[in-house]
TORLUMTOR-500978 format. One record per atom (N, C-alpha, C, O): x, y, z; residue in three letters. Coordinates in steps of 0.1 Angstrom, whole numbers, plus 5000, padded with zeros to 4 digits. Layout:
% TORLUMTOR-500978
XYZAla ...
END
This chain:
% TORLUMTOR-500978
052179998633Met 052180028647Met 051880178649Met 052480258642Met 050980208658Lys 050780348662Lys 051680378674Lys 051880298683Lys 052280498673Val 053180538684Val 052780678689Val 052580768681Val 052580688702Ile 052180818708Ile 053380868715Ile 053980798724Ile 053880978710Phe 055081038716Phe 054581158725Phe 053881248721Phe 055081158738Met 054581258747Met 055681318756Met 056681248759Met 055581438758Arg 056481508768Arg 056081488782Arg 054881478784Arg 056981478791His 056681458805His 055781578810His 055781688804His 055181558822Ala 054281658828Ala 055181768834Ala 056481748835Ala 054581878838Gln 055281988844Gln 056181938856Gln 055681868865Gln 057381978857Ser 058281938867Ser 058682068876Ser 058382178872Ser 059282038887Glu 059782138896Glu 060782228889Glu 060782348891Glu 061582178880Tyr 062582258873Tyr 061882338862Tyr 062382448859Tyr 060882288856Asn 060082368846Asn 059582498852Asn 059682598846Asn 059082478864Val 058482598871Val 059582708873Val 059282818873Val 060782658876Asn 061882748880Asn 062782778868Asn 063782848869Asn 062382728856Ser 063182748844Ser 064682708846Ser 065582778842Ser 064882588851Leu 066182528854Leu 066382408845Leu 065482338840Leu 067682378842Ile 068082268833Ile 068482148842Ile 069282158851Ile 067882028839Asn 068281908845Asn 068581808834Asn 067681768826Asn 069781768833Gln 070181668822Gln 070881548828Gln 071281458821Gln 070881538841Asp 071481428848Asp 070381338855Asp 069781388864Asp 070181218851Pro 069081138857Pro 069281108871Pro 068381068878Pro 070481118876Lys 070781098891Lys 070181208899Lys 069981178911Lys 069981318894Ile 069381428901Ile 067881418900Ile 067281428889Ile 067181388911Lys 065781358911Lys 064881488911Lys 064781558921Lys 064281508899Val 063381618898Val 061981568896Val 061681488886Val 061081598905Asn 059781548905Asn 058781628897Asn 059081748893Asn 057681568893Ile 056681648887Ile 055881728898Ile 055881678909Ile 055281838894Thr 054481918904Thr 053081868906Thr 052681768899Thr 052381928915Glu 050981888916Glu 050181918903Glu 049381838899Glu 050482028896Met 049982058883Met 050381948873Met 049481908865Met 051581908874Gly 052081798865Gly 051281668867Gly 050981598858Gly 050981638880Lys 050181518883Lys 048781528877Lys 048281428871Lys 048281648878Lys 046881668872Lys 046981648857Lys 046081588851Lys 047981708851Gln 048181698836Gln 048281558832Gln 047581508822Gln 049081478839Ala 049281338835Ala 048081258837Ala 047781168828Ala 047281278847Arg 046081198849Arg 045081238838Arg 044381148833Arg 044981358834Glu 043981398824Glu 044381338811Glu 043481288803Glu 045681338807Val 046081268795Val 045881118796Val 045481058786Val 046081068807Gly 045780918809Gly 044380888806Gly 044080788800Gly 043380978810Lys 041980948806Lys 041780958791Lys 041080878785Lys 042481058785Glu 042381078770Glu 042880958763Glu 042280908753Glu 043980898768Leu 044680798761Leu 044180658764Leu 044680558759Leu 043280648774Lys 042780518778Lys 042280438766Lys 042380318766Lys 041580508757Lys 041080438745Lys 042080388735Lys 041780308726Lys 043280438736Lys 044380398727Lys 044880258729Lys 045580198720Lys 044680198740Asn 045180058743Asn 046580038740Asn 046979928734Asn 047480128745Phe 048880098742Phe 049379978751Phe 048879958762Phe 050279898745Glu 050679778751Glu 051979778758Glu 052279688766Glu 052679888756Ile 053979898762Ile 054280048763Ile 053880128755Ile 055180088773Val 055580228775Val 057080238775Val 057680168783Val 057580318766Phe 059080348767Phe 059280478773Phe 058580578770Phe 060280488782Val 060580608790Val 062080638790Val 062880548788Val 062380758793Ser 063780798795Ser 064180748809Ser 063280698817Ser 065380778813Asp 065880738827Asp 065680838837Asp 066280838848Asp 064780938835Phe 064581048844Phe 063281028852Phe 062280988847Phe 063381068865Leu 062281048874Leu 060981118869Leu 059881058870Leu 061081238865Arg 059881308860Arg 059081238849Arg 057881248848Arg 059881168840Val 059281098829Val 058580968834Val 057480938830Val 059280898843Lys 058680778849Lys 057480808857Lys 056480738856Lys 057480918865Gln 056280958872Gln 055080988863Gln 053980948865Gln 055381058852Thr 054381098842Thr 053780968836Thr 052580948836Thr 054680878832Ala 054180748826Ala 053380668835Ala 052280618831Ala 053780658848Glu 052980588858Glu 051580638859Glu 050580568859Glu 051380778859Leu 050080838861Leu 049280818848Leu 048080798849Leu 049880828836Val 049180808824Val 048680668822Val 047580648818Val 049480568826Lys 048980428824Lys 048080388835Lys 047280298833Lys 048080458846Gly 047180438857Gly 047180298862Gly 048280238865Gly 046080228864Glu 045980098870Glu 046379988860Glu 046479868863Glu 046480018847Arg 046779918837Arg 048079848839Arg 049079918842Arg 048179728838Lys 049379648840Lys 050179638827Lys 050079548819Lys 050879748824Ile 051579758812Ile 053079778815Ile 053479858824Ile 053979698808Glu 055379708810Glu 055879848806Glu 055479908796Glu 056879888814Met 057480018812Met 058979988810Met 059679928819Met 059580028799Ile 060979998795Ile 061780128794Ile 061380228787Ile 062880138802Ile 063680258801Ile 064680238789Ile 065280138787Ile 064680348781Asp 065580348769Asp 066380478770Asp 065780588768Asp 067680468772Lys 068480588774Lys 068580678762Lys 068980798763Lys 068180628750Arg 068180708738Arg 067080818739Arg 067080918731Arg 066180798748Leu 065080898751Leu 065480998761Leu 064681088765Leu 066680988767Asn 067081078778Asn 067181218773Asn 067181258762Asn 067181308784Glu 067181448782Glu 068481488774Glu 069481428774Glu 068281598767Phe 069381668759Phe 070481698768Phe 070281758779Phe 071681658765Lys 072881688773Lys 073381828768Lys 074181848759Lys 072981928776Leu 073282068773Leu 074582128779Leu 075182218773Leu 074982068790Gly 076182118797Gly 075882228807Gly 076782308810Gly 074682238811Phe 074282348820Phe 073482298832Phe 072482368836Phe 073882188838Glu 073082128848Glu 072782228860Glu 073682288865Glu 071582238863Gly 071082318875Gly 071082468872Gly 070682548881Gly 071482508860Gln 071482648857Gln 070182698850Gln 069382608847Gln 069982818849Ser 068882878843Ser 068782848828Ser 069882848821Ser 067682808823Ala 067482778809Ala 067782898801Ala 068282888789Ala 067483018806Glu 067683138799Glu 069183158796Glu 069583218785Glu 070083118805Val 071583128802Val 071883048790Val 072583098781Val 071382928789Tyr 071682838778Tyr 071082898765Tyr 071782908755Tyr 069782948765Tyr 069182998753Tyr 069983118748Tyr 070083138736Tyr 070383208757Asp 071183328754Asp 072483288747Asp 072783348736Asp 073183198753Leu 074483158747Leu 074283088733Leu 075083108724Leu 073283008733Arg 072982928720Arg 072583038709Arg 073083018698Arg 071783128712Arg 071483238703Arg 072683318698Arg 072883338686Arg 073483348708Lys 074683428704Lys 075783348696Lys 076583408690Lys 075683218697Ser 076583128689Ser 076483148674Ser 077383128667Ser 075283188670Gly 074983208656Gly 074783078648Gly 074483078636Gly 074782958656Asn 074582828649Asn 073782738659Asn 074382648665Asn 072482768661Val 071682698671Val 071682548670Val 071682478680Val 071682498658Leu 071582358656Leu 072882278660Leu 072782168664Leu 074082348659Asn 075282278662Asn 075982328675Asn 077082288678Asn 075282418682Tyr 075782478694Tyr 075982368705Tyr 075082288708Tyr 077082368712Lys 077382278723Lys 077882358735Lys 078682448733Lys 077282338747Gly 077682408758Gly 079082378763Gly 079782468768Gly 079582258761Asn 080982218764Asn 081282088757Asn 080482038749Asn 082482038759Glu 082881918752Glu 082181788756Glu 082181698748Glu 081381788767Asn 080581678771Asn 079181688767Asn 078381598771Asn 078781798760Ser 077381818757Ser 077081778743Ser 077981738735Ser 075781778739Glu 075381748726Glu 074781868719Glu 074281968725Glu 074981878706Ser 074281978697Ser 072881918694Ser 072681798696Ser 071981998689Phe 070681938684Phe 070881838673Phe 070181738673Phe 071881858665Val 072181758654Val 072581628660Val 072181518655Val 073381638671Asp 073781508678Asp 072581438684Asp 072481318683Asp 071681518690Leu 070481458696Leu 069581388685Leu 069081278688Leu 069381458674Val 068581398663Val 069281258659Val 068481168658Val 070581258658Asn 071181128655Asn 070981018665Asn 070880908662Asn 071081058678Arg 070880968689Arg 069380908689Arg 069180788690Arg 068480998686Val 067080958686Val 066680878674Val 065780788675Val 067480888663Lys 067180808651Lys 067380658655Lys 066780578649Lys 068380628664Gly 068580498668Gly 067280438674Gly 066980318672Gly 066580508683Phe 065380468689Phe 064280448678Phe 063580348678Phe 064180538669Val 063180528658Val 063380408650Val 062480328646Val 064680378647Asn 064980258639Asn 064680128647Asn 064180028641Asn 064880128660Tyr 064380018669Tyr 062879998667Tyr 062479878665Tyr 062180108668Leu 060680088667Leu 060280028653Leu 059479938652Leu 060980078642Lys 060680038629Lys 060979888628Lys 060279808621Lys 062079838634Glu 062479698633Glu 061579608641Glu 061479488638Glu 060779668651Asn 059879588659Asn 058479628657Asn 057579608666Asn 058079678646Lys 056779728643Lys 055679618643Lys 054479648645Lys 056079498641Glu 055079388641Glu 054779338655Glu 053879268657Glu 055579378664Arg 055479328678Arg 054379388686Arg 053779328694Arg 054079518683Tyr 052979588690Tyr 052079658681Tyr 052479698670Tyr 050779678685Ser 049979768676Ser 049879908681Ser 049679998673Ser 050179928694Cys 050180068699Cys 051180078711Cys 051179998720Cys 051980188710Val 053080208719Val 052980358724Val 052680448717Val 053280368737Leu 053380508743Leu 054880528746Leu 055580448752Leu 055380648742Val 056780688745Val 056680818752Val 056180918747Val 057180818765Val 057280948773Val 058680988774Val 059580918778Val 058881118771Thr 060281168770Thr 060381318773Thr 059481368781Thr 061281388767His 061581528769His 061281618757His 061181568746His 061181748760Glu 060881838749Glu 061881828737Glu 061381818726Glu 063181838739Ala 064081838728Ala 064081698721Ala 064281698709Ala 063781598728Val 063681468721Val 062381468712Val 062481418701Val 061381528717Ile 060081538709Ile 060381618696Ile 059981588685Ile 061181728698Gln 061581818687Gln 062381738677Gln 062181748665Gln 063281648682Ala 064081568673Ala 063181468666Ala 063381438654Ala 062281408673Leu 061281308667Leu 060481378656Leu 060181318645Leu 060081508657Lys 059381578647Lys 060181588634Lys 059681588623Lys 061481608636Val 062381618625Val 062481488617Val 062381478605Val 062681378625Ile 062781248619Ile 061581188613Ile 061581138602Ile 060481208620Leu 059181138616Leu 058281228608Leu 057481178600Leu 058181358611Leu 057281448605Leu 057981528594Leu 057281608587Leu 059281508593Lys 060081588583Lys 059981738584Lys 059981808574Lys 059881778597Ile 059881928599Ile 061281978599Ile 062181908604Ile 061482098594Asp 062782158593Asp 063482158607Asp 062782188617Asp 064682128608Glu 065382108621Glu 065282238629Glu 064982238641Glu 065582348623Lys 065582478631Lys 064182508635Lys 063982548647Lys 063182488627Lys 061882518631Lys 061382428642Lys 060782468652Lys 061682298641Ala 061282198651Ala 061982238664Ala 061382228675Ala 063282268664Tyr 064082298676Tyr 063582418683Tyr 063682428695Tyr 063182518675Leu 062882648681Leu 061382668684Leu 060982768689Leu 060582558682Thr 059182558685Thr 058882488698Thr 059082368698Thr 058482558708Pro 058182488721Pro 057182378720Pro 056282378711Pro 057282278728Phe 056382168729Phe 055982148744Phe 056782108752Phe 054782178747Gly 054282188761Gly 054282058769Gly 054381948763Gly 054282068782Asn 054281958791Asn 052981878789Asn 051881928788Asn 053181748788Cys 052081648787Cys 051381658773Cys 050281608772Cys 051981728764Lys 051381728750Lys 051981608743Lys 052981558747Lys 051281568733Tyr 051681448726Tyr 051281458711Tyr 050381538707Tyr 051881368703Phe 051481348689Phe 051581208686Phe 052281128692Phe 050781158676Glu 050681018672Glu 051080998658Glu 050781078649Glu 051880898655Val 052280858641Val 052080708639Val 052080628649Val 052080668627Lys 052080528623Lys 053480498618Lys 054080578610Lys 054080388623Ile 055380348619Ile 055280218612Ile 056280158608Ile 
END
């Protein structure tokens, strides 16, 4: 099975460098984000994906809808694809990055007792990857739309990229990569 992993389009919070980790808080994609998603939709039209997996966040669902366009393709929410639980809802991403850097252990840093470290996130995402592997005969091509940190975790799991390198390397809005599972 071919799997296309994609980050959501530019969102209102991306523009303002804010953190949103609660799916109940509705963060929309921007006009630029809509344009990004439509352009990627044209690129991916030839891929003939049969199903789309998304996180439980509005910006991801909006992106997936625009990418799939008029095609009647089922969209399934999988919470294992949800945003990284950082513990800084609505705050500046710079505050998080600064505290993470100062911690001296970026891979295991947690903002509070209810948040995840990057190592925790990788373990959560492994569950989704295992699901895909168990169902690889079911589909020939799948689209997965998710968040930057989840993409970074996927790169660790599937591309065997060093955890720290994957985590500290940005992955742009509406960018994607493809793997065979």
